[in-house]
C-alpha atoms as an extended CHARMM CRD file, in Angstrom:
* protein
*
       189  EXT
         1         1  UNK       CA              0.2140000000       -0.5350000000        0.4860000000  PROA      1               0.0000000000
         2         2  UNK       CA              2.6980000000        2.3620000000        0.8020000000  PROA      2               0.0000000000
         3         3  UNK       CA              4.1900000000        2.2670000000       -2.9100000000  PROA      3               0.0000000000
         4         4  UNK       CA              0.7030000000        2.9230000000       -4.2600000000  PROA      4               0.0000000000
         5         5  UNK       CA              0.2420000000        5.9090000000       -1.8990000000  PROA      5               0.0000000000
         6         6  UNK       CA              4.0480000000        6.9970000000       -3.0360000000  PROA      6               0.0000000000
         7         7  UNK       CA              2.9700000000        6.6010000000       -6.6110000000  PROA      7               0.0000000000
         8         8  UNK       CA              0.2230000000        8.3150000000       -6.1340000000  PROA      8               0.0000000000
         9         9  UNK       CA              1.9200000000       10.9810000000       -4.9310000000  PROA      9               0.0000000000
        10        10  UNK       CA              4.4880000000       11.3650000000       -7.3490000000  PROA      10              0.0000000000
        11        11  UNK       CA              2.0450000000       11.4620000000      -10.2010000000  PROA      11              0.0000000000
        12        12  UNK       CA              0.6540000000       14.2930000000       -8.9180000000  PROA      12              0.0000000000
        13        13  UNK       CA             -2.7690000000       13.7630000000       -7.4210000000  PROA      13              0.0000000000
        14        14  UNK       CA             -3.7560000000       15.5790000000       -4.4340000000  PROA      14              0.0000000000
        15        15  UNK       CA             -3.7180000000       14.3230000000       -0.8330000000  PROA      15              0.0000000000
        16        16  UNK       CA             -8.1120000000       13.8900000000       -1.0420000000  PROA      16              0.0000000000
        17        17  UNK       CA             -7.1070000000       12.0530000000       -4.0090000000  PROA      17              0.0000000000
        18        18  UNK       CA             -4.5630000000        9.7540000000       -1.9590000000  PROA      18              0.0000000000
        19        19  UNK       CA             -7.4830000000        9.4310000000        0.6750000000  PROA      19              0.0000000000
        20        20  UNK       CA            -10.3390000000        8.2930000000       -1.9360000000  PROA      20              0.0000000000
        21        21  UNK       CA             -7.6490000000        5.6380000000       -3.5280000000  PROA      21              0.0000000000
        22        22  UNK       CA             -7.3080000000        4.6310000000        0.1730000000  PROA      22              0.0000000000
        23        23  UNK       CA            -10.7710000000        4.3450000000        0.1900000000  PROA      23              0.0000000000
        24        24  UNK       CA            -11.3900000000        2.5530000000       -3.0850000000  PROA      24              0.0000000000
        25        25  UNK       CA             -8.5180000000       -0.1030000000       -1.5060000000  PROA      25              0.0000000000
        26        26  UNK       CA            -10.9450000000       -1.2370000000        0.9260000000  PROA      26              0.0000000000
        27        27  UNK       CA             -8.9700000000        0.5740000000        4.0600000000  PROA      27              0.0000000000
        28        28  UNK       CA            -10.5430000000        3.3990000000        6.4780000000  PROA      28              0.0000000000
        29        29  UNK       CA             -8.5570000000        6.4510000000        4.9260000000  PROA      29              0.0000000000
        30        30  UNK       CA             -5.0110000000        8.3270000000        5.3390000000  PROA      30              0.0000000000
        31        31  UNK       CA             -4.4860000000       11.7070000000        6.6440000000  PROA      31              0.0000000000
        32        32  UNK       CA             -2.5080000000       14.0720000000        5.1040000000  PROA      32              0.0000000000
        33        33  UNK       CA              0.2270000000       14.3140000000        7.3610000000  PROA      33              0.0000000000
        34        34  UNK       CA              0.7290000000        9.9570000000        7.6670000000  PROA      34              0.0000000000
        35        35  UNK       CA              0.8730000000       10.9420000000        3.8100000000  PROA      35              0.0000000000
        36        36  UNK       CA              3.7740000000       13.3610000000        3.9540000000  PROA      36              0.0000000000
        37        37  UNK       CA              5.5160000000       10.7300000000        6.2990000000  PROA      37              0.0000000000
        38        38  UNK       CA              5.0610000000        8.1280000000        3.4890000000  PROA      38              0.0000000000
        39        39  UNK       CA              6.2260000000       10.0030000000        0.8500000000  PROA      39              0.0000000000
        40        40  UNK       CA              9.1570000000       12.1290000000        2.9490000000  PROA      40              0.0000000000
        41        41  UNK       CA             11.1910000000        8.6390000000        2.1790000000  PROA      41              0.0000000000
        42        42  UNK       CA             11.1310000000       10.0260000000       -1.6750000000  PROA      42              0.0000000000
        43        43  UNK       CA             12.4280000000       13.3450000000       -0.9660000000  PROA      43              0.0000000000
        44        44  UNK       CA             15.3660000000       12.3280000000        0.6890000000  PROA      44              0.0000000000
        45        45  UNK       CA             16.3880000000       10.1960000000       -2.2030000000  PROA      45              0.0000000000
        46        46  UNK       CA             15.7260000000       12.4470000000       -4.9210000000  PROA      46              0.0000000000
        47        47  UNK       CA             17.3860000000       14.9890000000       -2.9090000000  PROA      47              0.0000000000
        48        48  UNK       CA             20.7220000000       12.2480000000       -2.5710000000  PROA      48              0.0000000000
        49        49  UNK       CA             20.4160000000       11.4490000000       -6.0930000000  PROA      49              0.0000000000
        50        50  UNK       CA             20.7480000000       14.9940000000       -7.0250000000  PROA      50              0.0000000000
        51        51  UNK       CA             23.3690000000       15.9070000000       -4.7400000000  PROA      51              0.0000000000
        52        52  UNK       CA             25.9630000000       13.1870000000       -5.3160000000  PROA      52              0.0000000000
        53        53  UNK       CA             29.3350000000       13.4290000000       -6.4980000000  PROA      53              0.0000000000
        54        54  UNK       CA             29.6210000000       12.8730000000      -10.1590000000  PROA      54              0.0000000000
        55        55  UNK       CA             33.6410000000       10.4300000000      -10.8970000000  PROA      55              0.0000000000
        56        56  UNK       CA             35.6940000000       10.6680000000      -13.8820000000  PROA      56              0.0000000000
        57        57  UNK       CA             35.3080000000       11.8400000000      -16.9890000000  PROA      57              0.0000000000
        58        58  UNK       CA             31.8470000000       12.7960000000      -18.6330000000  PROA      58              0.0000000000
        59        59  UNK       CA             32.7040000000       13.8280000000      -22.3690000000  PROA      59              0.0000000000
        60        60  UNK       CA             29.0070000000       14.1290000000      -23.5740000000  PROA      60              0.0000000000
        61        61  UNK       CA             26.1560000000       16.1150000000      -22.0110000000  PROA      61              0.0000000000
        62        62  UNK       CA             22.9990000000       16.9530000000      -23.4850000000  PROA      62              0.0000000000
        63        63  UNK       CA             21.0430000000       19.8340000000      -22.0980000000  PROA      63              0.0000000000
        64        64  UNK       CA             17.2780000000       20.4820000000      -22.2520000000  PROA      64              0.0000000000
        65        65  UNK       CA             14.5410000000       22.1320000000      -20.5560000000  PROA      65              0.0000000000
        66        66  UNK       CA             10.7110000000       22.0990000000      -20.4900000000  PROA      66              0.0000000000
        67        67  UNK       CA              8.2940000000       24.4920000000      -18.7660000000  PROA      67              0.0000000000
        68        68  UNK       CA              5.5640000000       23.0640000000      -16.1840000000  PROA      68              0.0000000000
        69        69  UNK       CA              3.1460000000       24.2370000000      -13.7710000000  PROA      69              0.0000000000
        70        70  UNK       CA              3.3890000000       24.2840000000      -10.5070000000  PROA      70              0.0000000000
        71        71  UNK       CA              1.7900000000       25.6410000000       -7.4700000000  PROA      71              0.0000000000
        72        72  UNK       CA              3.3790000000       28.7640000000       -5.5120000000  PROA      72              0.0000000000
        73        73  UNK       CA              1.7540000000       30.8370000000       -2.9750000000  PROA      73              0.0000000000
        74        74  UNK       CA             -1.9010000000       29.5370000000       -4.1470000000  PROA      74              0.0000000000
        75        75  UNK       CA             -1.3030000000       30.8120000000       -7.5490000000  PROA      75              0.0000000000
        76        76  UNK       CA             -0.1980000000       28.2700000000      -10.7470000000  PROA      76              0.0000000000
        77        77  UNK       CA              2.7290000000       29.7930000000      -12.2140000000  PROA      77              0.0000000000
        78        78  UNK       CA              5.1280000000       28.4860000000      -15.5190000000  PROA      78              0.0000000000
        79        79  UNK       CA              8.1240000000       27.3100000000      -14.2540000000  PROA      79              0.0000000000
        80        80  UNK       CA             11.0830000000       26.0680000000      -16.2680000000  PROA      80              0.0000000000
        81        81  UNK       CA             12.4330000000       22.3800000000      -15.6140000000  PROA      81              0.0000000000
        82        82  UNK       CA             15.4910000000       22.0660000000      -16.7540000000  PROA      82              0.0000000000
        83        83  UNK       CA             17.8230000000       18.6150000000      -17.0010000000  PROA      83              0.0000000000
        84        84  UNK       CA             21.4250000000       17.3390000000      -17.8050000000  PROA      84              0.0000000000
        85        85  UNK       CA             21.8950000000       13.7200000000      -19.1130000000  PROA      85              0.0000000000
        86        86  UNK       CA             25.6900000000       12.9740000000      -19.9710000000  PROA      86              0.0000000000
        87        87  UNK       CA             27.4950000000        9.8260000000      -21.7260000000  PROA      87              0.0000000000
        88        88  UNK       CA             31.0400000000        8.9500000000      -19.3260000000  PROA      88              0.0000000000
        89        89  UNK       CA             33.8730000000        7.2940000000      -21.0200000000  PROA      89              0.0000000000
        90        90  UNK       CA             32.4870000000        3.8630000000      -20.8560000000  PROA      90              0.0000000000
        91        91  UNK       CA             29.4600000000        5.3890000000      -23.4000000000  PROA      91              0.0000000000
        92        92  UNK       CA             27.0780000000        4.6930000000      -19.9900000000  PROA      92              0.0000000000
        93        93  UNK       CA             24.2630000000        7.5720000000      -19.5320000000  PROA      93              0.0000000000
        94        94  UNK       CA             22.4330000000        8.7680000000      -16.9300000000  PROA      94              0.0000000000
        95        95  UNK       CA             21.2340000000       11.9080000000      -15.8010000000  PROA      95              0.0000000000
        96        96  UNK       CA             23.1680000000       13.7110000000      -13.5680000000  PROA      96              0.0000000000
        97        97  UNK       CA             20.8830000000       16.5400000000      -12.6620000000  PROA      97              0.0000000000
        98        98  UNK       CA             17.5550000000       18.7510000000      -12.7060000000  PROA      98              0.0000000000
        99        99  UNK       CA             16.5050000000       21.3170000000      -11.7820000000  PROA      99              0.0000000000
       100       100  UNK       CA             13.3300000000       24.3070000000      -11.1010000000  PROA      100             0.0000000000
       101       101  UNK       CA             13.2910000000       27.5000000000      -11.7700000000  PROA      101             0.0000000000
       102       102  UNK       CA             11.8160000000       30.5480000000      -13.0760000000  PROA      102             0.0000000000
       103       103  UNK       CA             12.7950000000       30.3140000000      -16.5720000000  PROA      103             0.0000000000
       104       104  UNK       CA             15.6380000000       29.8540000000      -18.4670000000  PROA      104             0.0000000000
       105       105  UNK       CA             17.4700000000       32.7640000000      -17.9410000000  PROA      105             0.0000000000
       106       106  UNK       CA             21.2230000000       32.7790000000      -18.2750000000  PROA      106             0.0000000000
       107       107  UNK       CA             21.5330000000       33.1570000000      -14.4580000000  PROA      107             0.0000000000
       108       108  UNK       CA             19.7030000000       29.9870000000      -13.8570000000  PROA      108             0.0000000000
       109       109  UNK       CA             21.9810000000       27.3830000000      -16.9710000000  PROA      109             0.0000000000
       110       110  UNK       CA             24.8600000000       28.9940000000      -14.9260000000  PROA      110             0.0000000000
       111       111  UNK       CA             24.2070000000       28.6400000000      -11.5970000000  PROA      111             0.0000000000
       112       112  UNK       CA             22.9110000000       24.9040000000      -12.4040000000  PROA      112             0.0000000000
       113       113  UNK       CA             25.8460000000       23.9190000000      -14.7270000000  PROA      113             0.0000000000
       114       114  UNK       CA             28.1340000000       25.1890000000      -12.1530000000  PROA      114             0.0000000000
       115       115  UNK       CA             26.6330000000       23.0090000000       -9.5650000000  PROA      115             0.0000000000
       116       116  UNK       CA             27.1600000000       19.7380000000      -11.6620000000  PROA      116             0.0000000000
       117       117  UNK       CA             30.8570000000       21.4250000000      -12.0330000000  PROA      117             0.0000000000
       118       118  UNK       CA             31.0420000000       21.7830000000       -8.3780000000  PROA      118             0.0000000000
       119       119  UNK       CA             29.4420000000       18.2550000000       -7.4600000000  PROA      119             0.0000000000
       120       120  UNK       CA             32.3390000000       16.4450000000      -10.2590000000  PROA      120             0.0000000000
       121       121  UNK       CA             31.1930000000       16.6910000000      -13.7200000000  PROA      121             0.0000000000
       122       122  UNK       CA             34.6290000000       17.0680000000      -15.6230000000  PROA      122             0.0000000000
       123       123  UNK       CA             35.7960000000       16.3210000000      -19.0120000000  PROA      123             0.0000000000
       124       124  UNK       CA             33.0440000000       17.7220000000      -20.4210000000  PROA      124             0.0000000000
       125       125  UNK       CA             34.0220000000       17.9660000000      -24.9080000000  PROA      125             0.0000000000
       126       126  UNK       CA             30.7870000000       18.2650000000      -26.0830000000  PROA      126             0.0000000000
       127       127  UNK       CA             27.9200000000       20.3560000000      -25.1170000000  PROA      127             0.0000000000
       128       128  UNK       CA             24.2130000000       19.2570000000      -27.1990000000  PROA      128             0.0000000000
       129       129  UNK       CA             21.2930000000       21.2160000000      -26.8790000000  PROA      129             0.0000000000
       130       130  UNK       CA             19.1300000000       23.6670000000      -28.3450000000  PROA      130             0.0000000000
       131       131  UNK       CA             19.8780000000       27.3310000000      -29.0910000000  PROA      131             0.0000000000
       132       132  UNK       CA             18.7100000000       29.4210000000      -26.4370000000  PROA      132             0.0000000000
       133       133  UNK       CA             20.8070000000       32.1020000000      -26.1920000000  PROA      133             0.0000000000
       134       134  UNK       CA             21.0460000000       32.1040000000      -22.3140000000  PROA      134             0.0000000000
       135       135  UNK       CA             21.8550000000       28.5060000000      -22.3900000000  PROA      135             0.0000000000
       136       136  UNK       CA             24.4270000000       28.7010000000      -25.4360000000  PROA      136             0.0000000000
       137       137  UNK       CA             26.0300000000       31.6190000000      -22.7790000000  PROA      137             0.0000000000
       138       138  UNK       CA             25.6550000000       29.8660000000      -19.9880000000  PROA      138             0.0000000000
       139       139  UNK       CA             27.5350000000       26.5270000000      -21.6390000000  PROA      139             0.0000000000
       140       140  UNK       CA             30.7250000000       29.0140000000      -22.6400000000  PROA      140             0.0000000000
       141       141  UNK       CA             31.0760000000       30.4840000000      -19.4740000000  PROA      141             0.0000000000
       142       142  UNK       CA             31.2990000000       26.8990000000      -17.2140000000  PROA      142             0.0000000000
       143       143  UNK       CA             32.6120000000       24.9360000000      -19.5330000000  PROA      143             0.0000000000
       144       144  UNK       CA             35.5300000000       24.7340000000      -22.3970000000  PROA      144             0.0000000000
       145       145  UNK       CA             33.8370000000       22.4810000000      -24.5700000000  PROA      145             0.0000000000
       146       146  UNK       CA             32.2910000000       22.3860000000      -27.8770000000  PROA      146             0.0000000000
       147       147  UNK       CA             28.0130000000       23.4650000000      -28.7630000000  PROA      147             0.0000000000
       148       148  UNK       CA             26.5780000000       21.1710000000      -30.9180000000  PROA      148             0.0000000000
       149       149  UNK       CA             22.6580000000       22.2690000000      -31.4320000000  PROA      149             0.0000000000
       150       150  UNK       CA             20.2000000000       19.4180000000      -31.2620000000  PROA      150             0.0000000000
       151       151  UNK       CA             19.2390000000       17.7990000000      -34.3110000000  PROA      151             0.0000000000
       152       152  UNK       CA             15.3670000000       17.1160000000      -32.8900000000  PROA      152             0.0000000000
       153       153  UNK       CA             15.1770000000       20.8330000000      -32.0970000000  PROA      153             0.0000000000
       154       154  UNK       CA             17.0240000000       21.7410000000      -35.3960000000  PROA      154             0.0000000000
       155       155  UNK       CA             14.7510000000       19.3750000000      -37.2940000000  PROA      155             0.0000000000
       156       156  UNK       CA             11.5110000000       20.7410000000      -35.6330000000  PROA      156             0.0000000000
       157       157  UNK       CA             12.8620000000       24.4710000000      -36.3660000000  PROA      157             0.0000000000
       158       158  UNK       CA             13.2980000000       23.1280000000      -40.2470000000  PROA      158             0.0000000000
       159       159  UNK       CA             10.0530000000       21.9310000000      -40.3240000000  PROA      159             0.0000000000
       160       160  UNK       CA              8.3770000000       24.9940000000      -39.0560000000  PROA      160             0.0000000000
       161       161  UNK       CA              9.4660000000       26.0990000000      -42.9570000000  PROA      161             0.0000000000
       162       162  UNK       CA              7.7890000000       23.6370000000      -44.5800000000  PROA      162             0.0000000000
       163       163  UNK       CA              3.7950000000       22.9750000000      -45.1760000000  PROA      163             0.0000000000
       164       164  UNK       CA              2.5210000000       20.2410000000      -43.2540000000  PROA      164             0.0000000000
       165       165  UNK       CA              2.0250000000       18.1070000000      -46.2940000000  PROA      165             0.0000000000
       166       166  UNK       CA              6.1160000000       18.4180000000      -46.8160000000  PROA      166             0.0000000000
       167       167  UNK       CA              6.8810000000       17.5080000000      -43.7980000000  PROA      167             0.0000000000
       168       168  UNK       CA              7.3740000000       13.6460000000      -44.0930000000  PROA      168             0.0000000000
       169       169  UNK       CA              9.5350000000       13.7990000000      -47.6910000000  PROA      169             0.0000000000
       170       170  UNK       CA             11.6100000000       16.9840000000      -46.0710000000  PROA      170             0.0000000000
       171       171  UNK       CA             12.0560000000       15.2110000000      -42.5770000000  PROA      171             0.0000000000
       172       172  UNK       CA             13.2140000000       11.8090000000      -44.7340000000  PROA      172             0.0000000000
       173       173  UNK       CA             15.7780000000       13.8210000000      -46.8600000000  PROA      173             0.0000000000
       174       174  UNK       CA             17.1710000000       15.6420000000      -43.8900000000  PROA      174             0.0000000000
       175       175  UNK       CA             17.3160000000       12.6180000000      -41.4940000000  PROA      175             0.0000000000
       176       176  UNK       CA             19.4890000000       10.9750000000      -44.8440000000  PROA      176             0.0000000000
       177       177  UNK       CA             21.9070000000       14.0760000000      -45.1330000000  PROA      177             0.0000000000
       178       178  UNK       CA             22.4340000000       12.9680000000      -40.9720000000  PROA      178             0.0000000000
       179       179  UNK       CA             23.1220000000        9.5870000000      -41.8930000000  PROA      179             0.0000000000
       180       180  UNK       CA             26.0120000000       10.6980000000      -43.8510000000  PROA      180             0.0000000000
       181       181  UNK       CA             29.6700000000       10.1190000000      -42.7800000000  PROA      181             0.0000000000
       182       182  UNK       CA             31.0380000000       13.2810000000      -43.8440000000  PROA      182             0.0000000000
       183       183  UNK       CA             29.4750000000       16.9400000000      -45.5070000000  PROA      183             0.0000000000
       184       184  UNK       CA             30.9400000000       15.2490000000      -48.6620000000  PROA      184             0.0000000000
       185       185  UNK       CA             28.7880000000       12.3830000000      -48.8180000000  PROA      185             0.0000000000
       186       186  UNK       CA             25.9130000000       14.5270000000      -47.7230000000  PROA      186             0.0000000000
       187       187  UNK       CA             25.7650000000       17.6260000000      -50.2290000000  PROA      187             0.0000000000
       188       188  UNK       CA             25.2210000000       14.1810000000      -52.7510000000  PROA      188             0.0000000000
       189       189  UNK       CA             22.4170000000       13.2850000000      -51.3500000000  PROA      189             0.0000000000
């Protein structure tokens, strides 16, 4: 039952909904404080994960953000949820950082990237992201690494200039160009 309550909480269920779920399971109910106690373990484990030391070299780092709605001071506001995924020298990928902030401003990205460095992120050679100006500035401020635009974002931007009826054909041509071993072969495509 604890796992069900924790899963409902992670999914964003309100305490009242968790109580309804417990009733549906044939139990007498659950208080807000009990739900909080049961879910405190999740917060601690997430905190440990997000603050763990990063050892070794992580030559490839992918950065991205999305906007979510969050309750703050009795209001629902839009916040930037940012993520960093990296691959180490053995090729193992893992999430190395998550952050929530008011926007994708350069200062927010810079603080986030510096916190990753502070936890031991080292050996970064290539950072892949969208072309957000604040993010690119933060990358150059924190890392001495090459920056590359994410193919997914590049494709979305390219397809925005093509009629919907042509998306499939144009996307296939672009994918074919990306699959070539070098610029000369891509030009032949």
